BATIGU-283319 format. One line per 10 residues: number of its first residue (from 1); their letters; for each residue x, y, z of N, C-alpha, C. Coordinates in Angstrom, 2 decimals, always signed. Example, Ala and Ser with C-alpha at 12.3 -4.5 7.8 and 13.67 -1.06 7.14 Angstrom:
<atoms>
1) as) +13.19 -5.69 +7.80 +12.30 -4.50 +7.80 +13.20 -3.30 +7.80 | +12.85 -2.25 +7.08 +13.67 -1.06 +7.14 +12.90 +0.03 +7.87
</atoms>
This chain:
<atoms>
1) msddfaeqva) +155.59 +33.07 +121.69 +154.86 +34.11 +121.10 +155.84 +35.09 +120.31 | +155.49 +35.57 +118.99 +156.48 +36.94 +118.45 +157.66 +37.40 +119.63 | +158.60 +38.27 +118.80 +158.85 +39.03 +119.67 +158.27 +40.37 +118.57 | +158.11 +40.20 +117.36 +157.04 +41.76 +116.99 +155.53 +41.41 +117.74 | +155.25 +40.19 +117.72 +153.43 +40.30 +118.61 +153.69 +41.12 +119.90 | +154.55 +41.24 +120.67 +154.63 +41.20 +121.67 +155.55 +42.76 +121.91 | +155.75 +43.42 +121.05 +155.97 +44.78 +120.60 +154.75 +44.92 +120.47 | +153.65 +45.21 +119.59 +152.43 +44.87 +118.96 +151.47 +45.26 +120.40 | +151.75 +44.11 +121.33 +150.41 +44.62 +122.70 +151.09 +45.56 +123.39 | +152.61 +45.14 +123.73 +153.14 +46.19 +124.53 +152.56 +47.60 +123.89
11) gvaalaepvr) +152.87 +47.87 +122.57 +152.04 +48.95 +121.44 +151.06 +49.54 +122.32 | +149.87 +48.78 +122.05 +148.80 +49.31 +122.03 +147.88 +48.92 +124.12 | +148.15 +47.84 +125.01 +148.90 +47.61 +126.48 +148.90 +49.31 +127.24 | +149.83 +50.33 +126.44 +150.02 +51.29 +126.51 +148.39 +52.96 +126.34 | +147.93 +52.09 +125.40 +146.99 +53.66 +125.02 +145.94 +52.88 +125.47 | +145.90 +51.86 +126.58 +144.70 +51.19 +127.94 +144.52 +52.20 +128.37 | +145.35 +53.26 +128.89 +145.40 +54.10 +130.71 +144.70 +55.25 +129.36 | +143.54 +55.84 +130.63 +143.50 +56.67 +129.60 +143.80 +58.53 +129.28 | +145.02 +59.00 +130.68 +144.83 +60.14 +130.15 +146.14 +59.69 +128.72 | +147.61 +58.57 +129.14 +147.72 +58.11 +127.57 +146.92 +58.62 +126.56
21) rdlyryvvaq) +146.17 +57.58 +125.82 +145.18 +57.57 +124.93 +144.70 +59.26 +124.49 | +144.51 +59.40 +125.73 +143.44 +60.95 +124.85 +144.80 +62.10 +124.84 | +146.49 +61.68 +125.42 +147.48 +62.97 +125.19 +148.08 +61.73 +123.40 | +148.11 +60.64 +123.12 +148.84 +59.81 +121.91 +147.55 +60.55 +120.72 | +145.98 +60.76 +121.10 +145.18 +61.59 +120.35 +145.16 +62.44 +119.64 | +146.09 +63.03 +121.34 +145.89 +64.87 +120.73 +147.00 +65.20 +119.86 | +148.11 +64.84 +120.05 +149.04 +64.87 +118.99 +149.13 +64.43 +117.70 | +148.41 +63.03 +117.87 +148.01 +62.80 +116.54 +147.11 +63.96 +115.63 | +146.31 +64.31 +116.32 +145.36 +65.45 +115.46 +145.71 +66.57 +115.02 | +147.42 +66.79 +115.08 +147.92 +68.38 +115.59 +148.82 +68.07 +114.31
31) adpvsrdqag) +148.57 +68.96 +112.85 +149.06 +69.79 +111.48 +150.62 +69.75 +111.93 | +151.17 +70.04 +113.36 +152.94 +69.98 +113.60 +152.28 +69.18 +114.71 | +154.04 +68.85 +115.34 +155.01 +68.73 +116.51 +154.39 +69.65 +118.03 | +154.05 +69.10 +119.18 +153.87 +69.81 +120.15 +154.98 +69.25 +120.62 | +154.54 +70.94 +122.02 +155.22 +70.75 +122.71 +154.23 +69.61 +124.35 | +155.88 +69.77 +125.31 +154.30 +69.13 +126.52 +153.68 +70.19 +127.28 | +153.36 +71.73 +127.47 +152.70 +72.90 +127.35 +151.41 +72.33 +126.66 | +151.36 +72.05 +125.11 +150.56 +72.01 +124.41 +149.41 +71.44 +124.21 | +150.50 +70.29 +124.73 +149.75 +68.82 +125.38 +149.09 +68.42 +125.78 | +150.04 +69.18 +127.13 +149.00 +68.50 +128.81 +147.85 +69.77 +128.53
41) egvgvprhta) +147.72 +71.02 +128.04 +146.41 +71.78 +127.55 +145.79 +71.83 +126.91 | +145.94 +71.17 +126.38 +144.97 +70.50 +125.11 +144.71 +69.30 +125.40 | +144.95 +68.48 +126.56 +144.00 +67.18 +127.21 +143.78 +67.68 +128.59 | +143.99 +68.73 +129.51 +143.36 +69.52 +130.54 +143.81 +68.71 +131.47 | +145.61 +68.39 +131.95 +146.15 +67.28 +132.54 +147.37 +68.70 +132.88 | +147.80 +68.37 +133.58 +149.38 +69.31 +134.14 +150.30 +68.42 +133.52 | +151.13 +69.94 +133.30 +152.39 +69.47 +132.05 +153.59 +68.32 +132.55 | +153.66 +68.41 +134.45 +154.74 +66.49 +134.50 +153.78 +65.68 +133.95 | +152.43 +65.73 +134.22 +151.28 +64.24 +133.92 +152.12 +64.71 +132.28 | +151.86 +65.05 +131.93 +151.96 +65.01 +130.51 +153.50 +64.42 +129.99
51) kfhldklvee) +154.18 +65.02 +130.43 +155.60 +64.24 +130.70 +155.61 +63.68 +130.35 | +155.43 +62.74 +131.54 +155.50 +61.34 +132.24 +154.99 +60.78 +131.10 | +153.68 +60.81 +130.40 +152.85 +59.97 +129.88 +153.58 +60.22 +128.40 | +154.30 +60.97 +127.78 +154.35 +61.46 +126.58 +155.99 +60.91 +126.27 | +156.81 +60.66 +127.58 +157.71 +60.20 +126.58 +157.47 +58.47 +127.26 | +156.32 +58.22 +127.89 +155.94 +56.32 +127.70 +155.41 +55.87 +126.63 | +154.67 +57.14 +126.36 +154.66 +57.40 +124.48 +156.09 +56.49 +124.08 | +156.64 +57.69 +123.92 +158.29 +57.53 +122.91 +158.81 +56.24 +123.75 | +159.11 +55.99 +124.70 +159.69 +54.32 +124.68 +158.72 +53.31 +123.82 | +157.58 +53.32 +123.73 +156.64 +52.60 +123.19 +156.95 +52.82 +121.33
61) glldtefrrl) +157.51 +53.69 +121.13 +157.07 +54.01 +119.48 +156.54 +54.36 +119.30 | +155.33 +54.41 +119.81 +154.45 +55.48 +118.96 +154.46 +56.55 +118.90 | +155.07 +57.79 +119.93 +155.64 +58.97 +119.25 +157.07 +59.04 +119.21 | +156.95 +59.75 +118.41 +158.74 +60.49 +117.54 +159.23 +61.66 +118.07 | +160.06 +61.79 +118.80 +160.59 +63.71 +119.13 +161.83 +64.55 +118.26 | +161.20 +65.63 +118.09 +162.70 +66.57 +117.80 +162.50 +67.57 +118.72 | +163.70 +68.11 +118.06 +164.07 +69.71 +119.15 +164.05 +70.88 +118.05 | +163.10 +71.82 +118.64 +163.52 +72.85 +118.27 +163.21 +74.41 +118.43 | +163.75 +74.78 +118.56 +163.36 +76.44 +119.33 +161.50 +76.62 +118.55 | +161.24 +77.26 +119.65 +159.62 +78.20 +119.59 +159.77 +79.61 +118.68
71) gdrtgpgagr) +158.93 +80.57 +118.36 +159.15 +81.36 +117.61 +160.21 +81.96 +116.90 | +160.44 +82.97 +117.14 +160.56 +83.45 +115.64 +162.75 +84.02 +116.19 | +162.78 +83.99 +117.53 +164.30 +84.71 +117.68 +165.26 +83.48 +117.42 | +166.37 +83.49 +117.46 +167.12 +82.55 +116.88 +168.50 +83.40 +118.02 | +169.52 +82.57 +117.87 +170.54 +83.16 +118.64 +170.77 +82.65 +119.56 | +171.85 +82.90 +120.47 +172.30 +83.18 +121.83 +171.01 +83.30 +123.30 | +170.43 +84.34 +122.40 +169.47 +85.14 +123.51 +167.64 +83.74 +123.16 | +167.82 +83.45 +122.27 +166.75 +82.55 +122.15 +165.85 +81.30 +123.00 | +166.97 +81.38 +123.67 +166.94 +80.29 +124.48 +166.62 +78.65 +124.17 | +166.33 +77.84 +125.05 +167.11 +76.89 +124.45 +165.81 +76.09 +123.16
81) ptklyrrsar) +166.04 +74.66 +122.89 +165.08 +74.59 +122.35 +164.04 +73.84 +122.95 | +162.85 +73.48 +122.32 +161.83 +73.10 +122.96 +162.04 +71.36 +122.84 | +161.50 +70.28 +123.23 +161.34 +68.86 +122.58 +159.43 +68.82 +122.02 | +159.44 +68.64 +121.59 +158.64 +68.04 +120.77 +158.03 +66.42 +119.83 | +157.07 +66.26 +120.36 +155.86 +65.31 +119.42 +155.50 +65.14 +118.51 | +155.70 +63.90 +118.28 +155.08 +63.84 +116.97 +154.40 +62.34 +117.21 | +153.81 +62.21 +116.12 +153.04 +60.52 +115.80 +154.54 +59.50 +115.20 | +155.44 +58.53 +115.50 +155.45 +57.98 +114.39 +155.18 +57.13 +113.42 | +156.42 +56.24 +112.50 +155.53 +55.45 +111.79 +155.15 +54.95 +111.81 | +155.71 +54.21 +113.11 +154.68 +52.91 +113.59 +153.97 +52.37 +113.59
91) evsvtvperr) +153.65 +51.16 +113.03 +152.50 +50.75 +112.72 +151.70 +50.47 +113.69 | +150.43 +50.04 +114.45 +150.15 +49.01 +116.01 +149.07 +48.46 +115.65 | +148.83 +47.04 +115.19 +147.48 +45.89 +114.64 +147.26 +45.16 +115.07 | +147.09 +44.72 +116.56 +146.81 +43.09 +117.00 +145.42 +42.56 +116.89 | +145.49 +41.21 +116.66 +143.96 +40.35 +116.52 +144.30 +39.44 +117.01 | +143.91 +38.84 +117.63 +143.37 +37.96 +118.59 +143.08 +36.73 +118.26 | +143.07 +35.11 +117.32 +144.09 +34.86 +117.02 +144.96 +35.69 +115.84 | +146.48 +35.77 +115.87 +146.97 +36.26 +115.37 +146.75 +36.52 +113.41 | +145.98 +37.60 +112.85 +146.42 +37.54 +111.53 +147.17 +38.20 +111.12 | +147.63 +37.56 +109.60 +148.31 +38.21 +108.99 +148.45 +38.61 +107.14
101) ydlagellas) +147.68 +39.64 +107.21 +147.31 +40.00 +105.88 +148.06 +40.65 +105.65 | +149.26 +41.71 +106.15 +149.54 +42.15 +105.29 +150.73 +41.29 +104.40 | +150.86 +39.96 +105.05 +152.05 +39.31 +104.18 +150.90 +38.46 +103.39 | +149.51 +38.38 +102.79 +148.87 +37.74 +101.82 +148.86 +38.88 +101.06 | +148.90 +40.51 +101.28 +148.84 +41.55 +100.25 +150.25 +41.45 +99.77 | +151.98 +40.94 +100.40 +152.52 +40.80 +99.88 +152.97 +40.19 +98.55 | +152.49 +38.72 +99.17 +152.22 +37.29 +98.01 +151.23 +38.02 +96.79 | +150.45 +38.68 +97.14 +149.36 +38.50 +95.97 +150.27 +40.08 +94.85 | +150.76 +41.29 +95.83 +151.49 +42.29 +94.79 +151.99 +41.40 +94.24 | +152.90 +40.57 +95.15 +154.40 +40.16 +94.25 +154.25 +39.30 +92.99
111) aveesaregt) +152.96 +38.64 +93.05 +152.65 +37.62 +92.05 +151.91 +37.79 +91.11 | +150.82 +39.16 +91.38 +149.98 +40.22 +90.30 +151.67 +40.75 +89.30 | +152.28 +41.21 +89.89 +153.72 +41.82 +89.65 +154.82 +40.56 +88.28 | +154.49 +39.48 +88.96 +155.42 +38.60 +88.00 +154.60 +38.10 +87.37 | +153.10 +38.03 +86.98 +152.37 +38.29 +85.81 +152.21 +39.20 +85.16 | +152.71 +39.85 +85.44 +152.88 +41.11 +84.56 +154.02 +41.36 +83.55 | +155.09 +40.94 +84.92 +156.17 +41.23 +83.99 +156.45 +39.89 +82.80 | +156.08 +38.91 +83.49 +155.86 +37.45 +83.06 +155.24 +37.69 +81.81 | +154.53 +37.84 +82.20 +152.77 +37.44 +81.20 +152.32 +35.67 +81.27 | +152.89 +35.53 +82.93 +151.88 +34.14 +83.47 +151.36 +34.02 +83.72
121) pvlgslhrva) +149.84 +33.06 +84.17 +148.76 +33.11 +84.69 +149.03 +33.82 +86.49 | +148.42 +34.17 +87.31 +148.27 +35.44 +88.43 +147.92 +33.78 +89.01 | +147.75 +32.97 +89.08 +147.27 +31.71 +90.14 +148.60 +31.05 +89.95 | +149.64 +30.76 +88.70 +150.99 +30.08 +88.88 +151.48 +31.05 +90.04 | +152.18 +32.51 +89.69 +152.58 +33.05 +89.73 +152.57 +33.28 +91.15 | +151.19 +33.30 +92.27 +150.91 +33.02 +93.28 +151.78 +32.03 +93.86 | +151.22 +30.51 +93.45 +151.94 +29.20 +93.98 +153.73 +29.79 +94.03 | +154.60 +30.02 +93.12 +155.50 +30.73 +92.89 +155.78 +30.93 +94.30 | +156.14 +32.83 +94.43 +156.66 +33.55 +95.28 +155.79 +32.94 +96.51 | +154.41 +32.08 +96.94 +154.50 +31.94 +98.63 +155.33 +30.19 +98.73
131) aalgarlgdq) +155.42 +29.69 +97.52 +156.32 +28.66 +97.35 +157.93 +29.28 +98.47 | +158.92 +30.24 +97.00 +159.56 +30.69 +97.41 +159.68 +31.54 +98.91 | +158.86 +32.29 +99.23 +158.48 +32.28 +100.59 +158.67 +31.11 +101.54 | +158.41 +30.26 +101.45 +158.22 +29.63 +102.22 +159.79 +28.61 +101.91 | +159.70 +28.31 +100.79 +161.35 +27.55 +101.09 +162.19 +28.74 +101.78 | +162.13 +29.97 +102.11 +163.53 +30.55 +102.72 +163.09 +30.35 +104.74 | +162.16 +30.44 +104.66 +161.45 +30.22 +105.96 +161.58 +28.90 +106.48 | +161.36 +28.16 +106.00 +161.78 +26.61 +105.90 +163.53 +26.91 +105.70 | +164.29 +27.41 +104.61 +165.64 +27.32 +105.84 +166.05 +28.24 +107.20 | +165.43 +28.56 +107.35 +165.57 +29.21 +108.68 +165.19 +28.52 +109.94
141) araaagprpg) +164.57 +27.36 +109.74 +164.41 +26.40 +110.19 +165.15 +25.39 +110.23 | +165.70 +25.39 +109.14 +167.10 +24.20 +109.60 +168.02 +24.62 +109.44 | +168.66 +25.90 +109.88 +169.56 +26.43 +110.07 +169.43 +26.27 +111.89 | +168.09 +26.85 +112.10 +167.90 +26.77 +114.01 +167.83 +25.60 +114.13 | +167.80 +24.42 +113.53 +167.92 +22.51 +114.14 +169.40 +22.46 +114.47 | +170.34 +23.28 +113.59 +171.73 +23.33 +113.97 +171.99 +21.63 +113.39 | +173.19 +21.77 +113.80 +173.86 +20.85 +112.47 +173.77 +18.78 +113.44 | +173.52 +18.32 +111.67 +172.98 +16.88 +112.48 +171.79 +16.50 +113.15 | +170.61 +17.29 +112.69 +169.53 +17.36 +114.12 +169.12 +15.94 +113.51 | +168.61 +15.64 +114.67 +167.32 +14.23 +114.52 +165.80 +14.63 +114.21
151) rdrlvgatcd) +165.17 +13.64 +113.76 +163.90 +14.44 +113.19 +163.21 +15.36 +114.46 | +163.17 +14.73 +116.01 +162.16 +15.73 +116.24 +163.12 +17.26 +116.92 | +164.63 +17.59 +116.26 +164.17 +18.65 +116.16 +164.06 +19.72 +114.91 | +164.13 +19.04 +113.84 +163.58 +18.89 +112.47 +161.98 +19.39 +112.77 | +161.38 +18.17 +113.29 +160.02 +19.22 +113.02 +159.62 +19.85 +113.81 | +160.49 +20.32 +114.95 +160.04 +21.28 +115.90 +160.51 +22.38 +116.01 | +161.39 +22.85 +115.02 +161.99 +24.09 +114.63 +161.38 +24.46 +112.91 | +160.76 +23.30 +112.61 +159.99 +24.33 +111.52 +159.14 +24.30 +112.15 | +158.07 +23.43 +113.27 +156.90 +24.65 +113.61 +157.27 +25.69 +113.97 | +157.99 +26.42 +115.05 +158.23 +27.34 +115.79 +158.27 +28.20 +114.17
161) vlashgyepr) +159.13 +27.88 +113.04 +158.39 +28.98 +112.39 +157.31 +29.13 +111.18 | +156.42 +28.03 +111.31 +155.30 +28.12 +111.77 +154.15 +29.03 +112.97 | +154.46 +28.62 +113.85 +154.61 +29.40 +114.77 +154.73 +31.45 +114.80 | +156.25 +31.48 +114.67 +156.19 +32.51 +114.18 +155.56 +33.58 +113.47 | +154.66 +33.18 +112.44 +153.68 +32.62 +111.37 +152.69 +33.12 +111.30 | +151.68 +32.77 +112.82 +151.19 +32.93 +113.28 +150.06 +31.25 +113.03 | +150.30 +30.38 +113.21 +150.53 +29.49 +112.12 +149.54 +28.69 +113.63 | +150.15 +28.69 +114.67 +149.84 +27.83 +115.82 +149.92 +26.04 +115.48 | +150.85 +25.69 +115.76 +150.67 +24.72 +115.03 +150.59 +23.62 +116.21 | +150.00 +22.40 +115.79 +149.64 +21.44 +117.37 +149.95 +20.15 +116.75
171) atgrtvtlan) +151.02 +18.91 +117.34 +151.13 +17.76 +116.86 +150.58 +17.21 +118.05 | +150.14 +15.86 +116.92 +149.28 +15.11 +118.13 +150.05 +13.61 +116.82 | +150.88 +12.41 +117.77 +151.08 +11.65 +117.58 +152.08 +11.84 +115.57 | +151.45 +11.58 +115.04 +152.71 +11.99 +113.70 +151.47 +13.33 +112.15 | +151.02 +13.63 +113.40 +150.11 +14.48 +112.76 +150.11 +16.47 +113.47 | +151.14 +16.82 +112.56 +150.75 +18.25 +113.34 +150.02 +18.94 +112.26 | +148.41 +19.31 +113.17 +147.49 +20.04 +112.99 +147.39 +22.12 +113.25 | +147.78 +22.72 +112.18 +147.52 +23.85 +112.16 +146.27 +24.60 +112.53 | +146.29 +25.40 +113.95 +145.26 +26.03 +114.86 +144.35 +26.55 +114.76 | +145.49 +28.08 +113.65 +145.15 +28.94 +113.26 +145.63 +29.59 +111.56
181) cpfhalardh) +144.32 +30.04 +110.95 +144.74 +30.58 +109.60 +145.18 +31.50 +110.15 | +146.19 +32.63 +109.65 +146.42 +34.04 +109.42 +145.98 +34.70 +108.63 | +144.94 +33.63 +107.53 +144.24 +34.84 +105.86 +143.37 +34.29 +106.71 | +143.08 +34.15 +107.87 +141.38 +33.75 +107.86 +140.19 +33.73 +107.17 | +140.22 +35.71 +106.95 +139.09 +35.88 +107.01 +139.17 +36.38 +105.22 | +140.54 +36.28 +104.16 +140.12 +35.92 +102.66 +140.49 +34.85 +102.96 | +140.33 +33.34 +103.75 +140.28 +32.61 +103.14 +138.89 +32.19 +103.21 | +137.84 +33.17 +104.22 +136.22 +32.82 +104.28 +136.03 +33.05 +103.29 | +135.94 +34.26 +102.67 +135.60 +34.83 +101.33 +136.34 +34.18 +100.50 | +137.46 +33.88 +99.62 +138.10 +33.26 +98.46 +138.89 +31.95 +98.89
191) telvcdmnla) +138.25 +30.98 +99.19 +138.47 +29.73 +99.42 +140.02 +29.17 +99.29 | +139.40 +28.34 +97.69 +140.35 +28.26 +97.35 +141.55 +28.72 +96.68 | +141.39 +29.91 +96.25 +142.53 +30.94 +96.34 +143.60 +30.75 +97.50 | +142.67 +30.90 +98.58 +144.28 +31.25 +100.27 +144.37 +29.78 +100.01 | +143.56 +28.04 +100.27 +144.06 +27.25 +100.95 +145.61 +26.73 +100.06 | +145.05 +27.60 +98.12 +145.85 +26.93 +97.63 +147.08 +27.69 +97.94 | +147.50 +28.94 +98.34 +148.60 +29.88 +98.51 +149.00 +28.96 +99.49 | +148.30 +29.04 +100.83 +148.01 +28.62 +101.82 +149.43 +26.70 +101.74 | +148.55 +26.26 +101.14 +149.08 +24.82 +100.89 +151.15 +25.38 +100.00 | +150.84 +26.26 +99.01 +152.21 +26.12 +98.31 +153.30 +26.50 +100.01
201) lvsavarnga) +152.92 +27.79 +100.06 +154.03 +27.78 +101.63 +154.17 +27.16 +102.28 | +152.74 +26.22 +103.12 +153.75 +25.51 +104.28 +154.19 +24.07 +103.92 | +153.90 +23.68 +101.96 +154.53 +22.97 +101.69 +156.13 +23.59 +102.06 | +156.15 +24.43 +100.83 +157.91 +24.29 +101.62 +158.53 +24.51 +102.38 | +157.60 +24.93 +103.35 +158.47 +24.89 +104.87 +159.06 +23.55 +105.00 | +158.01 +22.99 +104.93 +158.03 +21.57 +105.46 +159.00 +21.60 +104.99 | +159.08 +21.36 +103.70 +160.55 +20.60 +102.32 +161.60 +21.02 +102.85 | +162.12 +22.39 +102.61 +163.18 +22.59 +103.38 +163.77 +22.81 +104.53 | +162.95 +23.31 +105.49 +162.81 +22.94 +107.22 +162.91 +21.94 +108.03 | +162.09 +20.76 +107.05 +162.30 +19.25 +107.77 +162.82 +17.68 +106.66
211) darlsarlep) +163.38 +18.73 +106.00 +163.74 +17.77 +104.73 +162.76 +16.55 +104.12 | +162.93 +15.72 +104.13 +162.05 +15.09 +104.31 +161.35 +14.06 +105.11 | +160.48 +14.73 +106.44 +160.77 +14.30 +108.34 +158.69 +14.97 +108.29 | +158.58 +16.01 +107.22 +157.35 +16.97 +107.75 +156.47 +16.61 +105.88 | +155.01 +16.23 +105.95 +155.11 +15.89 +104.26 +153.15 +17.41 +104.95 | +152.74 +18.13 +103.55 +151.98 +18.75 +103.98 +150.96 +18.55 +102.88 | +149.03 +18.48 +103.50 +148.28 +17.93 +102.26 +147.44 +18.93 +102.67 | +145.86 +19.39 +102.46 +145.25 +19.86 +102.24 +144.23 +18.80 +102.82 | +143.73 +19.34 +104.16 +142.40 +19.08 +104.90 +141.56 +20.00 +105.09 | +140.08 +20.51 +104.94 +139.53 +21.19 +105.22 +139.05 +21.49 +106.81
221) adgrccvvld) +139.34 +22.60 +107.36 +137.86 +21.90 +108.26 +138.14 +22.91 +109.63 | +136.54 +23.23 +109.87 +136.54 +24.52 +110.58 +137.17 +24.75 +111.69 | +137.49 +26.01 +112.05 +138.44 +26.74 +112.96 +139.99 +26.19 +112.74 | +140.31 +26.71 +112.52 +141.61 +25.71 +111.81 +141.81 +26.17 +110.37 | +143.29 +25.94 +110.18 +144.38 +26.44 +109.03 +143.40 +24.79 +108.09 | +143.32 +25.05 +106.56 +142.79 +24.07 +105.57 +144.27 +22.93 +105.49 | +145.69 +23.76 +105.50 +146.21 +23.02 +105.74 +147.07 +21.94 +106.41 | +147.02 +20.78 +106.51 +147.85 +19.41 +108.23 +148.18 +18.79 +107.56 | +149.89 +18.90 +108.36 +151.44 +18.89 +108.58 +151.50 +16.61 +108.41 | +151.77 +16.34 +107.41 +152.21 +14.79 +108.50 +153.97 +14.37 +108.54
231) vh) +154.08 +14.07 +109.79 +155.71 +13.19 +110.38 +156.21 +12.25 +109.35 | +156.59 +12.04 +109.10 +157.49 +10.93 +108.90 +158.60 +10.41 +109.61
</atoms>
């Protein structure tokens, strides 16, 4: 499980507790940051209960805090600043199996920008930007494999990188299947476009990560990614 996925799951789990979830919903519905007293009153719980759950939400990165004096008084007699809570900028979204529609969006947006800038066909640009990302990921895998790695270490490091991006590689003999497509819904509705993008990305990961020990090919099947890797 990737660190990012683990953090996302932890954030969602924090909202499973009913009082905590109600407090989160109350805070994010307000136009301005709120105090513990305001939040507790808003959901009908004591101040100490609100404090406990609000601070847990801060720990999970779902809320941010600031300190500000409430009211119009200023100066030494105005009292201590009050701790206020507001929604953080963190986005939380978890799907199982893991999906990476954000990554698909980034690749497609980059392809459109390159196409407009260079006057090239969008599909060609998409293949190039997907391959460029794959090459960078492959370089990470190659570095993680360490100095003078053997085939198994290269293949393992490459599979680790693919796993961290949601592909769920499964090795059987000389074949590595990718049990999950991170772009599942897009692949279902735009099969050729997404499968070609997947092939360009995964091929570059394999090429840069495992030298000539891995090669990618299209072999569509239900319930998994359309790309299969062969171990050489």
